[in-house]
C-alpha positions as CSV (number, residue, x, y, z in Angstrom):
1,M,6.5,16.9,-26.6
2,T,3.1,15.2,-26.6
3,V,2.0,13.1,-23.7
4,R,2.5,9.9,-25.7
5,Q,6.1,11.0,-26.5
6,I,6.7,11.7,-22.8
7,L,5.3,8.2,-22.0
8,Q,7.6,6.7,-24.6
9,Q,10.7,8.6,-23.6
10,F,10.5,8.1,-19.8
11,W,8.5,4.9,-19.4
12,G,9.2,3.1,-22.6
13,Y,5.5,2.6,-23.5
14,S,3.9,3.7,-26.8
15,T,0.4,3.5,-25.5
16,F,-1.4,4.2,-22.2
17,R,-3.4,1.7,-20.2
18,P,-7.2,2.0,-20.2
19,Q,-8.4,5.4,-18.8
20,Q,-4.9,6.8,-18.2
21,E,-4.9,9.0,-21.2
22,D,-8.3,10.4,-20.4
23,V,-7.1,11.3,-16.9
24,V,-4.0,12.9,-18.3
25,N,-6.0,15.0,-20.8
26,A,-8.4,16.1,-18.0
27,V,-5.4,17.3,-15.9
28,L,-4.0,19.2,-18.9
29,A,-7.4,20.8,-19.3
30,R,-6.8,22.1,-15.7
31,Q,-9.8,20.1,-14.3
32,D,-9.9,18.6,-10.8
33,V,-9.9,14.8,-11.0
34,L,-10.6,11.9,-8.7
35,V,-9.0,8.6,-9.9
36,L,-10.0,5.2,-8.5
37,M,-7.7,2.5,-9.9
38,P,-6.9,-0.9,-8.3
39,T,-3.4,-1.7,-7.0
40,G,-1.1,-2.0,-10.1
41,G,-3.5,0.0,-12.3
42,G,-0.9,2.7,-13.1
43,K,-2.1,5.6,-10.9
44,S,1.3,7.3,-10.8
45,V,1.5,7.8,-14.6
46,C,-1.9,9.7,-14.4
47,F,-0.2,12.7,-12.6
48,Q,3.5,12.2,-13.6
49,V,3.0,12.5,-17.3
50,P,0.9,15.7,-17.3
51,A,3.2,17.3,-14.7
52,L,6.1,16.7,-17.1
53,A,4.1,18.3,-20.0
54,L,3.4,21.5,-17.9
55,K,5.7,24.2,-16.8
56,G,6.5,24.2,-13.1
57,V,6.6,21.7,-10.3
58,C,4.1,19.1,-9.2
59,I,3.6,18.7,-5.4
60,V,2.7,15.2,-4.4
61,V,1.2,14.5,-1.0
62,T,1.6,11.0,0.3
63,P,1.6,9.6,3.9
64,L,4.3,7.0,3.8
65,I,8.0,7.9,3.8
66,A,9.0,4.6,2.3
67,L,6.6,5.1,-0.7
68,M,7.7,8.7,-1.0
69,K,11.4,7.7,-1.2
70,D,10.7,4.8,-3.6
71,Q,8.8,7.1,-6.1
72,V,11.5,9.7,-5.9
73,E,14.1,7.1,-6.6
74,Q,12.1,5.6,-9.5
75,L,11.7,9.1,-11.1
76,R,15.4,9.9,-10.8
77,K,16.3,6.5,-12.4
78,R,14.2,7.7,-15.4
79,G,16.1,11.0,-15.5
80,I,13.3,13.1,-14.0
81,P,14.4,15.6,-11.2
82,A,12.5,14.8,-8.0
83,A,12.9,15.4,-4.3
84,A,11.1,14.7,-1.0
85,I,10.6,16.5,2.3
86,Y,10.0,14.3,5.3
87,S,10.5,14.1,9.1
88,G,14.1,13.8,10.2
89,M,15.6,16.1,7.6
90,H,17.7,19.1,8.6
91,Y,16.2,22.6,8.2
92,R,19.1,23.5,5.8
93,E,18.3,20.5,3.5
94,I,14.6,21.4,3.5
95,D,15.5,25.0,2.6
96,T,17.7,23.9,-0.3
97,T,15.1,21.5,-1.7
98,L,12.4,24.2,-1.7
99,D,14.9,26.7,-3.3
100,N,15.4,24.1,-6.1
101,C,11.6,24.0,-6.6
102,I,11.7,27.8,-7.2
103,Y,14.9,28.4,-9.0
104,G,16.1,24.9,-10.1
105,N,14.7,22.3,-12.4
106,L,12.8,20.0,-10.0
107,K,9.6,18.6,-11.5
108,F,8.3,16.7,-8.5
109,L,8.2,17.5,-4.8
110,Y,6.9,14.8,-2.5
111,V,5.8,15.9,0.9
112,S,3.9,14.4,3.9
113,P,0.6,16.2,4.6
114,E,2.0,17.4,8.0
115,R,4.7,19.4,6.1
116,L,2.1,21.5,4.2
117,R,1.3,23.6,7.3
118,T,4.9,24.5,8.2
119,E,5.9,28.1,7.7
120,I,8.9,27.4,5.5
121,V,6.7,25.4,3.0
122,I,3.9,27.9,3.0
123,E,6.2,30.9,2.3
124,R,8.2,29.1,-0.5
125,V,5.1,27.7,-2.2
126,K,4.0,31.3,-2.7
127,Q,7.1,31.8,-4.9
128,M,6.7,28.5,-6.9
129,T,5.0,27.7,-10.2
130,V,3.0,24.8,-9.1
131,N,1.4,23.0,-12.1
132,L,-0.4,20.3,-10.2
133,L,-1.3,19.2,-6.7
134,A,-1.5,15.3,-6.5
135,V,-3.0,13.7,-3.4
136,D,-2.0,10.1,-3.3
137,E,-3.7,7.6,-1.0
138,A,-6.6,10.1,-1.0
139,H,-8.8,7.8,1.1
140,C,-6.7,9.0,4.1
141,I,-8.7,12.2,4.1
142,S,-11.9,10.5,4.9
143,A,-13.0,9.6,8.5
144,W,-15.2,7.0,6.7
145,G,-12.1,5.3,5.3
146,Y,-9.9,2.6,6.8
147,D,-6.7,4.7,7.1
148,F,-7.8,8.1,8.2
149,R,-5.0,10.7,8.7
150,P,-6.1,14.0,10.3
151,P,-3.3,16.0,8.6
152,Y,-4.9,15.3,5.3
153,L,-7.8,17.6,6.3
154,Q,-5.4,20.5,6.1
155,I,-4.8,20.0,2.3
156,A,-7.8,22.1,1.4
157,E,-6.4,25.0,3.4
158,F,-3.0,24.6,1.7
159,R,-4.8,24.6,-1.7
160,Q,-5.9,28.2,-1.1
161,L,-2.2,29.2,-1.6
162,I,-2.4,27.9,-5.2
163,P,-6.1,28.5,-6.1
164,D,-5.6,28.1,-9.9
165,T,-3.7,24.9,-9.7
166,P,-5.7,21.7,-10.5
167,V,-5.9,18.8,-8.0
168,I,-5.8,15.1,-8.8
169,A,-6.8,12.8,-5.9
170,L,-5.9,9.1,-6.3
171,T,-6.7,5.9,-4.4
172,A,-7.0,2.2,-5.0
173,S,-10.0,1.5,-2.9
174,A,-12.8,3.8,-1.7
175,T,-16.5,3.1,-0.9
176,P,-19.1,5.6,-2.1
177,D,-19.0,7.4,1.3
178,V,-15.3,7.8,1.1
179,Q,-15.4,9.0,-2.6
180,A,-18.0,11.7,-1.6
181,D,-15.8,12.7,1.4
182,I,-12.7,13.0,-0.8
183,V,-14.5,15.4,-3.1
184,D,-15.9,17.4,-0.2
185,K,-12.8,17.6,2.0
186,L,-10.4,18.5,-0.9
187,I,-13.0,21.0,-2.2
188,L,-12.7,19.5,-5.7
189,R,-14.4,21.8,-8.2
190,T,-16.8,19.8,-10.5
191,P,-14.3,17.0,-10.6
192,Q,-14.1,14.4,-13.4
193,I,-14.2,11.0,-11.7
194,F,-12.5,8.1,-13.3
195,K,-13.2,4.6,-12.0
196,Q,-11.9,1.3,-13.1
197,T,-13.9,-1.7,-12.2
198,F,-13.1,-3.5,-8.9
199,A,-13.4,-6.8,-10.7
200,R,-10.2,-8.6,-11.5
201,P,-11.1,-11.2,-14.1
202,N,-7.8,-13.1,-13.8
203,L,-7.8,-13.2,-9.9
204,S,-9.5,-16.2,-8.2
205,Y,-10.6,-15.3,-4.6
206,S,-11.2,-18.0,-2.0
207,A,-11.9,-18.0,1.8
208,V,-11.4,-21.4,3.3
209,L,-12.4,-22.5,6.8
210,E,-9.2,-24.4,7.8
211,E,-7.7,-25.5,11.1
212,G,-4.5,-26.9,9.6
213,K,-3.4,-23.7,7.9
214,E,0.3,-24.6,7.4
215,T,-0.6,-27.9,5.6
216,R,-3.2,-26.1,3.4
217,L,-0.6,-23.4,2.6
218,L,1.9,-26.0,1.5
219,R,-0.7,-27.6,-0.7
220,I,-1.5,-24.2,-2.3
221,L,2.2,-23.5,-3.0
222,H,2.6,-27.0,-4.5
223,N,-0.5,-26.5,-6.8
224,V,0.3,-22.9,-7.8
225,P,3.8,-22.5,-9.4
226,G,5.5,-19.1,-9.2
227,C,6.2,-16.5,-6.6
228,A,3.9,-15.8,-3.7
229,V,3.2,-13.5,-0.7
230,V,1.9,-14.9,2.5
231,Y,0.5,-12.3,4.9
232,V,0.4,-12.9,8.7
233,R,-0.4,-10.6,11.5
234,S,2.6,-10.8,13.8
235,R,6.4,-10.4,13.3
236,K,7.0,-13.7,15.1
237,Q,4.7,-15.6,12.7
238,T,6.6,-14.3,9.7
239,Q,9.8,-16.0,10.9
240,Q,8.1,-19.2,12.1
241,I,6.1,-19.8,8.9
242,A,9.1,-18.9,6.6
243,Q,11.4,-21.3,8.5
244,W,8.7,-24.1,8.4
245,L,8.3,-23.6,4.6
246,V,12.1,-23.9,4.1
247,K,12.0,-27.2,6.0
248,Q,9.4,-28.4,3.6
249,G,11.6,-27.6,0.6
250,I,10.0,-24.2,-0.3
251,S,12.4,-21.2,-1.0
252,A,11.0,-18.7,1.5
253,D,12.0,-15.7,3.7
254,Y,10.3,-13.4,6.1
255,Y,9.8,-9.6,6.2
256,H,8.5,-7.1,8.8
257,A,9.0,-3.5,9.9
258,G,11.2,-4.5,12.8
259,L,14.1,-5.5,10.5
260,T,16.9,-3.1,9.7
261,T,16.5,-1.1,6.4
262,Q,19.3,-3.1,4.8
263,Q,17.8,-6.4,5.8
264,R,14.4,-5.4,4.4
265,A,16.0,-4.2,1.2
266,D,18.0,-7.4,0.8
267,K,15.0,-9.6,1.4
268,Q,12.8,-7.6,-0.9
269,D,15.4,-7.6,-3.7
270,A,15.9,-11.3,-3.5
271,W,12.2,-11.9,-3.9
272,I,11.8,-9.4,-6.7
273,Q,14.7,-11.1,-8.6
274,D,13.1,-14.6,-7.9
275,K,16.0,-15.7,-5.8
276,T,13.4,-16.3,-3.1
277,R,10.0,-17.7,-4.1
278,V,7.8,-16.9,-1.1
279,I,7.9,-13.9,1.2
280,V,6.1,-14.3,4.5
281,A,5.3,-10.8,5.8
282,T,3.2,-8.5,7.9
283,N,1.2,-5.7,6.1
284,A,4.4,-3.6,6.1
285,F,5.3,-5.4,2.9
286,G,4.0,-4.6,-0.6
287,M,3.5,-0.8,-0.7
288,G,5.2,0.6,-3.8
289,I,6.6,-2.8,-4.9
290,D,6.1,-3.3,-8.6
291,K,6.3,-7.1,-9.2
292,P,3.7,-8.1,-11.8
293,D,4.1,-11.9,-11.8
294,V,2.9,-12.7,-8.3
295,R,0.9,-15.9,-8.7
296,A,-0.6,-16.2,-5.2
297,V,-1.3,-14.1,-2.2
298,V,-2.3,-16.1,0.9
299,H,-3.7,-14.6,4.1
300,L,-3.3,-16.7,7.2
301,D,-5.2,-14.0,9.2
302,V,-8.3,-12.1,8.3
303,P,-7.4,-8.4,7.6
304,D,-9.1,-5.5,9.5
305,S,-11.1,-4.3,6.5
306,L,-12.1,-5.2,2.9
307,E,-10.2,-2.2,1.7
308,A,-6.9,-3.5,3.2
309,Y,-7.7,-7.0,1.9
310,Y,-8.5,-5.8,-1.6
311,Q,-5.2,-3.9,-1.8
312,E,-3.1,-6.8,-0.4
313,A,-4.8,-9.5,-2.5
314,G,-4.5,-7.2,-5.5
315,R,-0.8,-7.6,-5.5
316,A,-1.3,-11.0,-7.3
317,G,-1.7,-11.2,-11.0
318,R,-0.9,-7.6,-12.0
319,D,0.4,-9.0,-15.3
320,G,-3.1,-10.2,-16.2
321,Q,-2.3,-13.9,-15.9
322,K,-4.4,-16.3,-13.8
323,S,-3.6,-15.8,-10.1
324,Y,-5.0,-16.7,-6.7
325,A,-5.9,-14.8,-3.5
326,V,-6.7,-17.2,-0.7
327,M,-7.7,-16.5,2.9
328,L,-7.4,-19.3,5.4
329,Y,-9.4,-18.7,8.6
330,T,-10.9,-20.3,11.7
331,P,-13.9,-19.2,13.7
332,S,-11.6,-17.9,16.5
333,D,-9.8,-15.7,14.0
334,L,-13.0,-13.8,13.4
335,E,-13.6,-13.5,17.2
336,N,-10.0,-12.3,17.8
337,L,-10.4,-9.7,15.0
338,R,-13.3,-8.1,16.7
339,F,-11.6,-8.2,20.1
340,R,-8.4,-6.6,18.7
341,T,-10.4,-3.8,17.0
342,E,-12.1,-3.0,20.3
343,Q,-8.7,-3.1,22.1
344,L,-7.3,-0.6,19.6
345,Y,-9.4,2.2,21.1
346,Q,-7.9,2.7,24.5
347,P,-9.5,4.8,27.3
348,V,-8.6,8.5,27.3
349,E,-6.7,8.0,30.6
350,M,-4.3,5.5,28.9
351,L,-3.8,7.9,26.0
352,R,-2.8,10.7,28.4
353,R,-0.6,8.4,30.4
354,V,1.3,7.2,27.3
355,Y,1.6,10.8,25.9
356,Q,3.1,11.9,29.2
357,A,5.6,9.0,29.0
358,V,6.5,10.0,25.5
359,A,7.2,13.5,26.6
360,N,9.4,12.2,29.4
361,Y,11.2,9.7,27.1
362,T,12.0,12.5,24.6
363,A,12.6,15.2,27.3
364,V,10.4,17.7,25.3
365,P,8.9,20.5,27.4
366,V,5.4,21.7,27.1
367,G,5.0,24.0,24.0
368,G,8.1,22.6,22.3
369,G,9.1,19.8,19.9
370,E,6.8,20.5,16.9
371,F,8.2,18.5,13.9
372,S,11.2,17.3,16.0
373,S,12.1,13.6,15.5
374,Y,13.5,11.2,18.1
375,D,14.9,7.7,18.0
376,F,12.1,5.5,19.5
377,D,12.5,2.0,20.8
378,I,9.0,0.9,21.9
379,G,10.4,-2.0,23.9
380,A,12.7,0.2,26.0
381,F,10.0,2.8,26.2
382,T,7.4,0.5,27.7
383,A,10.0,-1.0,30.1
384,T,11.2,2.4,31.3
385,F,7.8,3.6,32.2
386,S,6.3,0.2,33.3
387,L,3.6,0.4,30.6
388,P,1.7,-2.7,29.4
389,P,3.2,-3.3,26.0
390,Q,0.0,-4.1,24.0
391,E,-2.1,-1.3,25.5
392,A,0.8,1.2,25.0
393,H,1.2,0.1,21.4
394,Y,-2.5,0.7,20.7
395,A,-2.4,4.0,22.6
396,L,0.5,5.2,20.4
397,K,-1.4,4.3,17.3
398,Q,-4.4,6.2,18.6
399,L,-2.2,9.3,19.4
400,Q,-1.0,9.1,15.8
401,L,-4.5,8.9,14.5
402,E,-5.4,11.9,16.5
403,G,-2.6,13.8,14.8
404,F,-0.4,14.4,17.9
405,I,2.6,12.2,16.8
406,Q,3.9,10.2,13.9
407,L,5.6,6.9,14.2
408,T,8.0,5.7,11.5
409,E,9.4,2.2,11.9
410,N,13.0,1.6,11.0
411,F,13.4,4.9,9.2
412,F,16.7,4.9,7.2
413,H,18.5,8.2,6.7
414,P,22.1,7.9,5.4
415,S,24.8,10.2,6.7
416,R,24.7,13.5,5.0
417,L,26.9,16.6,5.0
418,A,26.8,20.2,3.9
419,I,29.4,23.0,4.4
420,V,28.0,26.0,6.1
421,L,30.9,28.5,5.3
422,D,31.5,30.0,2.0
423,N,34.8,29.5,0.1
424,R,36.7,32.4,1.8
425,E,35.4,31.6,5.3
426,L,36.4,27.9,4.9
427,Y,39.9,28.9,3.7
428,E,40.3,31.1,6.7
429,F,39.2,28.3,9.0
430,Q,41.7,25.9,7.4
431,V,44.5,28.4,7.9
432,M,43.6,28.9,11.6
433,N,43.0,25.1,12.3
434,S,45.6,23.2,10.4
435,R,44.6,19.8,12.0
436,F,41.4,19.9,10.0
437,D,43.0,21.2,6.8
438,S,43.8,17.9,5.0
439,F,40.5,16.4,6.1
440,L,38.5,19.2,4.6
441,K,40.5,19.0,1.4
442,L,39.7,15.3,1.3
443,L,36.0,16.0,1.7
444,L,36.0,18.5,-1.2
445,R,38.0,16.1,-3.4
446,L,35.6,13.2,-2.8
447,Y,32.3,15.1,-2.8
448,G,33.0,18.3,-4.7
449,G,31.7,21.8,-4.6
450,E,28.1,20.5,-4.2
451,L,28.9,20.5,-0.5
452,F,28.6,24.3,-0.5
453,T,25.1,24.2,-2.1
454,D,23.4,21.0,-1.0
455,F,23.4,18.1,1.4
456,V,25.5,15.2,0.1
457,T,25.3,11.6,1.1
458,I,28.6,10.5,2.6
459,S,30.2,7.3,3.7
460,E,32.2,7.4,7.0
461,S,33.8,4.0,6.1
462,T,35.0,5.3,2.8
463,L,36.5,8.4,4.4
464,A,38.1,6.2,7.0
465,R,39.8,4.0,4.4
466,T,40.9,6.9,2.4
467,Y,42.1,9.0,5.3
468,L,43.8,6.0,7.0
469,M,41.8,6.5,10.3
470,N,39.2,4.3,12.0
471,Q,35.6,5.1,11.5
472,G,35.1,6.3,15.0
473,E,37.8,8.9,14.7
474,I,36.2,10.1,11.4
475,E,32.8,10.5,13.0
476,T,34.5,12.5,15.9
477,M,36.1,14.9,13.4
478,L,32.8,15.4,11.6
479,E,31.0,16.1,14.9
480,Q,33.7,18.6,15.9
481,L,33.3,20.4,12.6
482,H,29.5,20.4,13.2
483,Q,29.9,21.9,16.7
484,R,32.1,24.6,15.3
485,N,29.5,25.5,12.7
486,V,31.8,24.6,9.8
487,V,29.5,21.8,8.5
488,I,26.1,20.3,9.2
489,Y,26.7,16.7,9.8
490,E,23.7,14.4,10.0
491,K,24.7,11.0,11.1
492,Q,23.1,7.9,9.7
493,K,19.8,6.8,11.3
494,D,18.4,3.4,11.1
495,K,16.0,3.3,14.0
496,P,12.2,3.9,14.5
497,Q,11.4,7.6,14.7
498,L,8.8,9.4,16.7
499,T,7.9,12.9,15.4
500,Y,5.8,15.5,17.2
501,L,3.2,16.9,14.8
502,T,2.1,19.6,17.2
503,P,3.8,21.6,20.0
504,R,3.8,19.3,23.0
505,F,0.7,19.5,25.2
506,D,0.4,19.2,28.9
507,A,-0.9,15.6,29.1
508,K,-3.7,16.5,31.5
509,S,-5.2,18.9,29.0
510,L,-4.5,16.8,25.8
511,P,-7.4,17.7,23.5
512,V,-8.7,14.3,22.7
513,N,-12.0,14.2,20.9
514,V,-13.8,11.4,22.8
515,A,-17.0,11.6,20.6
516,E,-14.9,11.2,17.5
517,L,-12.9,8.3,19.0
518,N,-16.2,6.5,19.7
519,R,-17.5,7.2,16.2
520,R,-14.3,5.8,14.7
521,K,-14.5,2.7,16.9
522,E,-18.0,2.0,15.6
523,L,-16.9,2.5,12.0
524,A,-14.0,0.1,12.5
525,L,-16.3,-2.5,14.0
526,R,-18.6,-2.1,11.0
527,K,-15.6,-2.8,8.7
528,V,-14.8,-5.9,10.7
529,Q,-18.4,-7.0,10.3
530,A,-18.1,-6.5,6.5
531,A,-14.9,-8.5,6.4
532,T,-16.5,-11.2,8.4
533,I,-19.5,-11.5,6.1
534,Y,-17.2,-11.7,3.1
535,T,-15.1,-14.4,4.7
536,E,-18.0,-16.6,5.8
537,H,-20.2,-16.1,2.7
538,A,-20.6,-19.6,1.2
539,T,-22.6,-18.8,-2.0
540,Q,-22.2,-15.4,-3.5
541,C,-19.4,-14.7,-6.1
542,R,-16.6,-13.0,-4.2
543,T,-15.8,-10.5,-7.0
544,R,-19.5,-9.5,-6.8
545,L,-19.3,-9.1,-3.0
546,L,-16.3,-6.8,-3.4
547,Q,-17.9,-4.8,-6.2
548,A,-21.0,-4.3,-4.0
549,Y,-18.9,-3.2,-1.0
550,F,-17.1,-0.6,-3.0
551,G,-20.4,0.8,-4.5
552,E,-20.0,-0.7,-7.9
553,K,-22.9,-2.4,-9.6
554,P,-21.9,-6.1,-9.5
555,G,-21.3,-7.6,-13.0
556,E,-21.4,-11.2,-14.1
557,A,-20.2,-13.8,-11.6
558,C,-16.5,-14.3,-12.1
559,G,-16.7,-18.1,-12.5
560,I,-13.3,-18.7,-10.9
561,C,-13.7,-17.9,-7.2
562,D,-14.3,-20.7,-4.6
563,N,-18.1,-20.0,-4.4
564,C,-18.5,-19.9,-8.2
565,L,-16.6,-23.1,-8.6
566,K,-18.7,-24.8,-5.9
567,K,-21.9,-23.7,-7.6
568,K,-20.5,-24.9,-11.0
569,K,-19.6,-28.3,-9.5
570,K,-23.0,-28.6,-7.9
571,A,-24.7,-27.8,-11.2
572,E,-22.5,-30.4,-12.9
573,N,-23.5,-33.0,-10.3
574,V,-27.2,-32.2,-10.8
575,T,-26.8,-32.5,-14.6
576,A,-25.0,-35.8,-14.2
577,A,-27.8,-37.1,-12.0
578,F,-30.5,-35.9,-14.3
579,R,-28.8,-37.4,-17.3
580,E,-28.7,-40.8,-15.6
581,Q,-32.5,-40.5,-14.9
582,V,-33.1,-39.8,-18.7
583,R,-30.9,-42.8,-19.6
584,E,-32.9,-45.1,-17.2
585,Y,-36.3,-43.9,-18.5
586,V,-35.2,-44.5,-22.2
587,A,-33.7,-47.9,-21.3
588,L,-37.1,-49.1,-19.8
589,A,-38.7,-48.5,-23.2
590,N,-35.7,-49.9,-25.2
591,G,-37.5,-51.5,-28.0
592,P,-39.8,-49.1,-29.8
593,G,-38.2,-46.4,-27.7
594,V,-39.8,-43.3,-26.2
595,S,-41.1,-40.3,-28.1
596,P,-39.9,-36.8,-27.3
597,K,-43.4,-36.0,-26.2
598,Q,-43.5,-38.9,-23.8
599,L,-40.1,-37.8,-22.4
600,A,-41.2,-34.2,-21.9
601,H,-44.4,-35.4,-20.2
602,H,-42.4,-37.7,-17.8
603,F,-40.0,-34.9,-16.9
604,A,-42.6,-32.2,-16.8
605,Q,-41.2,-30.8,-13.5
606,I,-37.9,-30.1,-15.2
607,D,-37.2,-26.9,-17.2
608,A,-37.8,-27.7,-20.9
609,N,-34.5,-26.0,-21.9
610,S,-32.5,-28.1,-19.5
611,L,-34.2,-31.3,-20.8
612,A,-33.6,-30.3,-24.4
613,Q,-29.9,-29.5,-23.7
614,T,-29.4,-32.8,-21.9
615,V,-31.0,-34.8,-24.8
616,R,-28.9,-32.9,-27.4
617,Q,-25.7,-33.7,-25.4
618,M,-26.6,-37.4,-25.1
619,L,-27.3,-37.5,-28.8
620,A,-24.0,-35.8,-29.6
621,E,-22.1,-38.3,-27.5
622,E,-24.1,-41.2,-29.1
623,E,-25.4,-42.4,-25.8
624,I,-28.9,-42.4,-27.3
625,R,-30.2,-42.2,-30.9
626,Y,-33.3,-41.7,-32.9
627,T,-35.2,-44.7,-34.4
628,K,-36.6,-44.5,-37.9
629,S,-40.0,-43.7,-36.3
630,G,-38.5,-40.7,-34.5
631,N,-38.4,-42.2,-31.0
632,L,-35.4,-42.1,-28.7
633,T,-33.6,-45.3,-27.7
634,L,-30.3,-46.4,-26.2
635,N,-27.5,-46.6,-28.6
636,L,-26.3,-50.2,-28.0
637,G,-24.1,-50.4,-31.0
């Protein structure tokens, strides 16, 4: 099949978007590629289509489990075999997934960067036919970026296992420094670089100094029909603002990472299906959500960086229709932003104290725990060890940034089951343990022989109804079978997870790079300064400001942002005032009139083109007219 036939069969499109086909052809020519496309620009198609056209499996590196699972689900819905490996999975399930990449028909394997250095992945990749290595959110590899992830630096080492496989790196936002860093750190070989403009001609940006944010928000929502996203910084704010909007007659709901997986899915689906008009959310909302008809994105707090703002604001107007990105701020917001950024970088003593508390909380000994995951309730954690909640939160973020741990909020992992024994061994067990016989037969009847070869998602409540037992008794039986090595039973998880990315260190000798921490802090403060300049700028076109920040030569002014509209209105006011001056001068000579030469002499300080344009407009609108002698006079008829 040709790439266009693949696009038509699996995505239902007959043609590619701008630049997509060029990227696809570069990958098929086995070239390394760097792709910069804004949110909603269609980056996934750039690697998914060529991977389907080539023999073998495409390995996709991405940092977010939620995004990983979403993309796998989307591919499967299209009939494309895909799987993912992430923290919290049982070794047996990882083993089976990797086997399917070698011997099965899997076309896409999504992994977190941490997984690339595990022995099981390294050994199995040597046996795979890998047709493409796709690095999504590639800005994470750069310490100059806004979302640096140390494990991304290990991708280049992993690439040595598949030296002839092309690499495609993709990101929505990267400054010139970050672009150069991506090429360097991934060791891209004479890469082709594809950039779409950072200008969004249908998106009107505004930053408004506003003390009464709620009232202004309501006005925006009344003036801009259609669905909207409102971004706030805290979970508490999401609920407060959503409830206030409902009281004002606006259909609204709230969303943050502290909700259960089911709650988040229900709220997200209601908004996507337009049952809810406005979703008020923290920055946990939006990644991987494909809703093209968002008409407004409103920020009630200033984001930490222009990269983050560009991505979040860019969720508006992905269908190309006129949309609005509005930031409401106060002077104290900008002061608090700088303060929070400084607080994010806690002293090394606090990092070591929190790391030791994590070790005690999870009961992991020195040298153990690598890639082990644990339920992690930060409230209970800080209370148990008498840690100041805010400082502990920032310290955990910093430990994650340093590559020691990974935090995944409200990770959802449904109950899964696999039978360890083969057919003969299972039959012998049933004969020797009659009380489990009928239950094992039920499992095989409901879930089939796949239990012998793969992990299968199960429902304890369904088993309870079918087996006429309560759910607790079903879970007890499954746990007993697990303990007796008959099955591997992974009970459903719906709690935040903490994963050790390295063997546990002695906290006193935790290898924290203090110089690097200080450098990152300075970089973060520079990004805050850039966001502040953008927010407070009162004259420059906002699209041009963003283009310049991302290293793109600014184009024409957009004409639709707040600063462009203010400039246009000011020009209109100047034109109206000048027009009145011309009218008054002509009126004074309203008999014989005034000659064009006299008019030009009187307004010699005015640009000749502006004067000529004003006169033409007044003639067209019959406010003035020419006399028979060629003079200008008021049209009194």
